[in-house]
N, C-alpha and C positions, 0 to 999 in steps of 0.2 A: 181790949182783946186785938184789936187791928194791930195796935203799936207794939205788942208783943210779939206777934207774928213777924213783922215788919224787922225787928231788933233780931229775932232768930235767923230770919233770913240774910239779914245785914253779917252777922257772924258766919253764918254757914260759907257765903260766898267770900268772905275774907280770908277764910283758911284757905281758899283755891283762887286768889286773886291774879295768879298768873294766867289763867284762863282770860280773864279781863286784859291783862297786859298785853296780851298777843292780839288783842283787837285794836290797841294803840296805832300798829302799823296800817289797818285797812282804811282809815279816815283820812290819815295823811297822804299816802299813797293815791287814794282815789282822788283828792283834792289836787295832788300834784299833776294827774292826770288833765284834771279840768283847767289847771294853768296851762299846759302845754296847748291843749285845744283850743282855749279861747286867744290865747297869744297870737296863733295863726290866723284866728278869725277876724282878729281886732286889726290886723296889717293895714294899714292904710284909712283905717276908720277911727273915728272919735268915739262914737256911739253906734250899738246896735238895739235895735227897738227900744230906743229911748235910755239904753243904761251904757254908762261907760265901762272900760276895761275893770278898774277898781271897783266899782259897783257890783260888777258881775262875780270877781273875786268873794268880795263881802257876802254876797247871795249865796254861795256855795260853802263859803266857809259857817255861816248860819245854820245852813241847812245840815251841816256835818254834825254841829253842836247839837240842834235839836234832834237829831238821829240818836246819837248818844244819850240824850236826856230821857227821851221818851222810848227808847228800845224795848221791845215787847215781844214776848214768845208765848202768850197766853193761849195760842190757838194751837201750837205743839203740845204744849203740856197737857193741856185738857183732851186733845184726841190720844194722846198716848195712856191716859188715865182711863178712858173709857175702852180703848182697845185691850189693854192689859186686864180690866175687870176690878182694877184698883180704886174707881171711882166710887165703888160702893161704900168705901170707908168714910168717904165724904159726904155720901146721899145720907148715912146716918147721922151726921153730925148736925148740932143745932144751927151752925153760923152756914149759911150758903156758900158753895164753893166759889161763885163768883165775887165774893167780898174777900174769901181767903186769898182768891189769886191776886186780887189788887194789894191786898196787904203785902203779898210776897213782892210784887213788884216794885211798891213804894220802898221797900227795905234794900231790895236788889238795885235798884237806880239809886238810891242814898249814897251807897257804896260807891257808885259810877261817877257820882259827882268830884271826887277826890283822886280816882284811880284813873279815869278816862278823861271826863270833860275839861277839867283844869289843864291838866299838862296837853292836851290838844289845843285848848284856847291860848294857853302861851306860845305853842309853836307857831300858831297861825299869826299872833301878833308879831312876835320876835325876829321869825323865820321869813315867814311870808310878807309880813308887812301890811297885814288884813287889818281894817277899822272895824272891831267888834263892840265898839261902845253904842249901845242900843239908842234910838233916837228918843223913845219914851220908855224908860226902865221899868214903871209900873206897868204899862200896858202890856209890854213885852213879856214881864213875869207872870202874868196874868194868863197872856195868849199861851204860852209855854205848858203852863199849868193844865190848860183846857186841851192843847194837843197831848198832852201825855195821857187824858183820861179818854179823848176821844180814840187814838190809836189802842187803848187797852179794849174799849168795848167792840169795835169794829173787830179786832182779832179774835176777841170771845165769840164773836156772833160766829166768826170761821171755824173756831173751835169747837162749837156746838153741833155743827153739821156730823159729827162723828156719831151723833145718836141716831142717825137715819141712814147713814152709809158705813159699808164695811170697811173702806180705806179712804180717808178722804185727803190723803197726801198729795195726790195730784191735782185736786181742786186747790189745796191751799197754796201749793207753788206757783199755780197761774194766778192765782187771785193775789197773792203778795207780789207779782212783778207788776200787775195792773194798777196795783193800788200804788206802788212808788211811782209809777209813770203818773199817772192821775194826781198824785200829790205834789209834782214838781219836783223831785228828785234828782232826775236826771237833766231835766229843763224847767226853766221858767213857765209857768202857763200861759203866760201873756205871750209866748213866741208860738204858740199853738193857732191853726187858723180861728178865724173868728166863730164859726159855727161849732167848733170843739170845746172853745172858751165858754161857750153859751152853756153846752152839756155838763163840762168841766164844772162849772159855778155853781150848780145844782145838785151834784155828787158831794157826798161827805169827807172825800180824800182830800180836798184842797184843806180843810181843817187841820189836818195832822202836818202838815209842812209848810207849804205855800203861804197861806195866809199868816200864820205866826211869824214865818221869815220876811215876809212883808211888814208887819208890824214892827218887828225888831228893826229893820230897815226906816221904819218911819212914812210908808207911802203904799199904799195898797190899789191896786185896779186890774180887773180882769174882767172880759167881756164886754169893755165899754163901759164897765161900773165902777166907779171912784169912791172909796168910802173914808170917812175920818177914822181914828184908830177907834176909838169910843163905838163907833158903827161896826166896825169890823171884828171887835174882841165881843160885842153883842150879839152879833148873827152866828159867830163859833160858838157862844155859848148855848144859843138855841138850839144848835145843829147837835152839840154833844147831850143836851137834855133828851132830844128826841132819839139819838141813837143808844142813848143807855136806857131808855124805854123800850127799843126796841129789844135790845139784849136780855134784858129782864124778862119781857113776853117770850121769848125763845128759851131762853132758860126754864122759865114755868113748862112750856109745852114740853121740854126735853126731861125735865123731871117727871111729868106724868108718863111718858111713853118708858122712861128707865124704870119706874116702878111696875108698868105695866107688863113688861118683859118677865117680871119676876113670879107672876101671879099663876 
């Protein structure tokens, strides 16, 4: 059933793939901005916070690729279904909506591998000269897969707030901004003050972007904690399991509230 839903979603988005092609401009343009910023920052310096200019470009190149692979809109989609009343059709189905949404994401991102990820990767390699060869391909693949799941479950938890709030769009926008900052999208988390690093280490957001990026590069360090690739991926897997458990618990509470409204 999951495979069928994923395949249908793949075909649906393939019919409107020009929407995805438009997003090809976003990643490279943002990366080019990072190139200009860090070129200015590295004038007269060999390293900044232990990273060379080339390593910094690699970091943001990998961040961009992970963003394309793990992109998720489960929060927006769920809130739209609840607000419009269309969620009732999913509540009556034997398959829980969270699993349906996950299958949709698998199909959607499978299409993105060829339409978005591969072209951007080739662009970074041949135009910008970024080294995108993972230090440990196996650990990098597992970590990106876990990042894919972590982003989904966190966003789904945000979407579930629609069952308690009339309009959760404002909360969603603020949360997504804080999530990107705390995940290391705009700046490596190791650049933050030590006190903030210790807080960010225990938040789930680093497991979406920062940790898989550092695993891809082959060196993980945050808040004075250095981990091997196996230890980092193991920690990420534990965090994903906890977040998934939280999402399922909130989903159970939401279903009780949703059915209670109709009584």
